[in-house]
N, C-alpha and C positions, 0 to 999 in steps of 0.2 A: 380347686380348681374348678369354673364354672365348665360344663361340656354340654352343648347345645346341638341341635340341628333341627332345619325343616325338610318337610318332602311334600310333593302333591301328587294327586293322580286326575285322569280324566275318564278314568273307566267307567263303564253303564253299569257293570256290576256292582252294588254299595259295599258289599262284604270285600270285594277283591280292590276296591277302590282305597276303602279304609286301611288295609294290609299293605298296600301298595306305598303310601304316603306315609303310612309309621315307618315301615320298612326302611324308605330310604332317608327320615329322619334321624331314626336309631343310626344309621350309617354313617351319616354325616358327623352326629355327635360321637362316634366311636363308642356307643353304650350298646350294651345288651337290655338292658331294661333300664326305663327313666323315672326321675322322681317326679314328674309332671309331665302332662301334654294339655295343649289348646288346639281344638280342632274347630276350624270353619267348612261349613260344607253347603252348596248351592241348593236352591229350591229344587232343582230338578231330580234331589234326592230325598225331597220332603218325607217320601213313605218309608224311608227305612232308615230317618236320622235315629233313631234308638239302637237301631242292628249298628250302626256305623259308630257309635260313643262305644257300645260294648266290646266292638271289634276293636277298635282303636286303645281302648283301656287293657284288653287282655295281649293285645301285639307289644303295647310297650311296657306290661308288667307295672301298671299302675291303675289305682284308684281315684288319683287326683287329676281328674278330665274334666275340663270345662269347655264352653265355645257358643256358637250360635248359629242360624241361619242366613244365607246371605244372599244375592244377587249374584256374587261369584268370590271365589279364593283367590289370595295373591301368594305366590310363593315360588322359591328358585328360580326369581328373575321374569315370571311370567304372571300375567291378570287376566283370570278367566270372567269375563263378563255375561256369558251363556251357556247352558248346556250344563252335566253333571261338572262338578269339581270339588276337590276337597285338597284344602291345606293343614296339614298338622305339624306344632313345632313341639319338641321335646325339650325337655332341662333335666339335667343329672350332676353327679359329681360330687354330690354333698354339701356344697357352698349355700345352697338356696333352698329354704323350707316353704313347700307351697301347702297352700290352704285353698281349697275350691269351695265356692258359697254359691247359694239359691235363695232368693226370696221370691215368693209367688204373691200374684194378687196385688199388682203395680198400681193399678189404675187408681187414681183418687187417694192414693196413700205414699206420695213422694217423700214427704218427710219422715212418716214410720219406717216406709222400706229403708231410707238412709240409716235410719237409728238402729235396724236392726242388722245390717250390713255392719255398721260400727261395733255391735256388741259382738257380733262374730267374729269380728277378725283383730279385737283389740288384745286378747290375750294371746296372738301368734305374733306381734309385731317384734321385728327385730332390730336392728341399727341402722337397717335401711328397708324400705318398704315400697314395693310398687303393685298397686293397686288396679287390676284389669279388671274392667266391667263391661258388660255386653247386656245391656237393656233392650226391652222390649221398644221399639221407635214410634209404637203408634200409642201407646199410653202412659210414658211419661211424661211427667211436670219436671223439666230438666232443671230450671234456675232452683227451685225448692229442695230437689233432690240433691244436687251438687253445692248448693250454701250448707248444706247439713253436713255432707259426710266433710267439707273444709272444716267446719266448726269441731265437729267430734273427732275428726283423725287429723289434728294437725302435723305438719311435717311428713304427712305419706303422701307419695307422689300417685296420682290418679289419671289414668289413662283408659283410652277403649272406645269404642265406637257402639252405636245403634245398630241391633241386629235389622238386616234388609231382605226384601221378597220381591219375586218377578212379576208381581202384580196376580197371581194365579191364586192367591188365596187369602187376601185382604189382612194378612195377620203376619208379625213375625213372631219367631220362634228361641228360644234359649235353652242350652243347653248345660246339665249337670250330674256328671257321673252318667248312668243310663235314663235319668230324669229325663224329658222334652216336652216344654210348657211355652204355651204364648203368657202375655200379660204378667211377665215376669223378669226379674234380672238373674244373670248368673255371672262370675267372675271366679278369678284367682288372684289370691295375695302372695305374692313372693317377696318373702322376708328373709334377710342374711346379713353379713356384712360383703356388700358389693357396691357397683359403681352404675350411675344413672345417667345417662344424656337424652335429651328431648329436643326436639325440635319440630316447628311446625311451619308447613309452607300453604299460604291463602291463595285461593284461584282469582283471587279480585283484587284488581287495583283501583284506587282511587279516580274518579271524576271530579276536576275542578275543585274547587274550596270547600270548605265547610261553612254549614249554615247553624244559624242560630233558632231553637224553637221558639216562635213567638205566640203561639195559639196551639192547644193541644185539648184533646177531649178522650180520655180512656188510650187506647193504641191509636187514635186516629191523630195525625197531624193535620192541622187547619192550615197553619202558615208558618214559613221557613222565612227569616230576615224581614217579617213585616208583609209579606207578598203569600197569596195564594199558594199552599205547597205543592198543587200538582205543577202550575208553572214553572216553579224552580226545578220540580221531577222532569217534565218534559224537555226543559234547557239542557239538563244532564244528560237525558236519555239521547237527545238529539233524534235522528230519524227512526230509531226503536219506538219512540212513543205513538207514531201511527198506528203500530200493530200494540195495542198493550198486553195480550197475553205472551207475544213474542219478548217484550221487554221484560216482564217480571220473570222472564227464565232468565235475565242476563244482567239486569241491574237492580241492586239491592242498598238497603241504608247500611251505612257505616256509622259503628257508635264508639268514641274513642273508648279507650281503657281507662285511662285515668279523668276524672273529674276536672272539669276546668280546661281541658286540654282546647286549644282554637284550631287544629290541623288535624286531617286527616293522613297520616305516613305509616309507609311500611312500618309492620310490628308494632302500631301503638293502636290498632283497631279490631274490634270484631263484626261480624257480618249477621244481618235479620234479613228476613224474607219480607218483602213487600206485598202483601196480600190484596190488595185492593187499591184502586185509585178513581178518580171521577175529576174529569174535567169539569162538567156542570157544577159540582160544588166544592171544587178545586182543593181538594182534600186527598192524602195517602192514609192507605191502613196498613199499620205494619206489625210485626210480629215481635212488638217492643214497648216497654212501657217508657216513653219519653216526658220528660217534666218540662213547663216552659224555662226558658233558660240555657237549656242544655244545647252542647253543638253537636250535631251528626252531619253525616254526609252523605255522596253515594257513589259507588264503587261498580264497577265491570266484571264482569266473568270472562276471561281472555285466555286464550291459550297460549299466545305468546309472553302475555304477562305473568301467569301460571309459570310458565318455563323459567321464566326468570328469577321466579320467587323461591322456587325448588332448588335450582342450581344455589341461590344464596343460601338457604337453608343448609345445605347439605355442607357447603364450606362451612359453614360457622359449628357445625355438630363436629366434623373433623378435627377444627381447631380447638374444641372445647372439650373433647371426650378424655378420660384418664388414660384409657389404653385402648388396644382397639377392641371390638366390640366381640362377645362371645354368640350375642344374638340379636336380632331386632325385631321390634314388631311394629306393623306397619297399617294404620287406619286409613283408608281413604274415602272421600267420599264420592259418592256413585255417580257424582256428576263431573269428576274428574278423571274418566278415561276415556274411550276412543272416540266418542260422542264430542268432548271438547277437542282432544287434539288429532283425532284424523287418523289416529296410527295405534295399532296396539303396542301393550307392555311399557309405555312412555314412561310412568314415574319409576319404574323399578329398572328399567335401565340405566337411569341415571343414578339411581341410587347404587346399580352396582358399580358405575364409574368411579363415583366417591369412596365406595364401602368395601370395594373389592369382593372378595368371598366369602362376607359376613353373612351369615344365616338369615333369612329375611322370610317372615309369615305373617298374612294379615288378611282382611278382607274389605271389600266394598261396605259402606256404610250407611245407613242412613241420617246419621250425623255424628260428629267426632266429639270426643271427651278429652280435653288436653288444655295444657296450663293458659289460663287467662289472666296476663300480670302476672298477680303472685299467688295465684288460687288455681284451682280444677273449674274448668267452666266448658259451657256448652259452645262447640265450634261446629261452623258450616262451611261447607265449600273448600275444605283443609284437606292437607293428609298430613297426619300425626304420625311420628316416629320417635318410637321408645329403644333406644340402645342400651344393653345389659352387658357390663364388663366387670372383668375381676380387676379388684383395687390393686394400684402398682405398689409393687414394692413387699 
């Protein structure tokens, strides 16, 4: 039987915070020691991250500890978006076998790093496998990295999020054991005979109809439906187009999950940033390599639509889960906090409404890793929820 718990602390003393969060997680799990622990610690504690990891490992009684730095931690129904915070999740009971992992020198080595991860975890795979990854958000080439992992580890469920920071360092950090490093990927494989239920909530909703790419050069879309791409974008953005920097913070490109899809509908698209636009040249530059003939659309990041999507995802997760969850991990985009909803603890409050007392821990991410159709992929402006349950019967 899986035994799991989560805890948090906002204590300013990092050693005290690590002990408080870990003690709360162990108490909720009913454990004296754990098989594994995940730790997410805010940038306010950056100078003491190695101490925090050693303290969590000692308090949890396990060397299988991994995590990352973040703008803010999530646990216990709370979302901490500034100041000191630590979230700890512990797992025990002997049902799940954990294997921590760490691969340094990520920059320019996306495929090689993925191959190293696959080689490391392959001997430890079980009937069910959840691979939680926490890469450097600034140095990862996510498409090549995740495509390689999907090919090398078929059937392995992969989730996680890019480590984030508060802007004070200009780099993000990954934790494994008491090693703390940037330009790396850390993570934890959870292997055993258990059930996994995934849910993804997108903060963006479609604006109008889909459009066909009729002229494109590299990542610059010149024409949509035979018209200047800027004109189509400006129509979709409406009044926002008059303030381009603001528009680029709310309006994004939507790409259908399946080739040939002619609509942008809930659950069938992923989001990529529009990184530039020019009315004079009639073009938009996007963080996606579209091809002539592809269908794309535009979406708006909006609080009410995001809330509706979150509630729909949670209802679906509750309906699909094999049994009440022992643990939930939640990886939430930094853009989905109080800045979007104008209220604190928004997503966590709804998760609590639908999942009751299920222990939940996670962090605010630079990007999210979760299901992209039938494979793991890069997600943006999403909340990714992974529930771990004992198999029924």
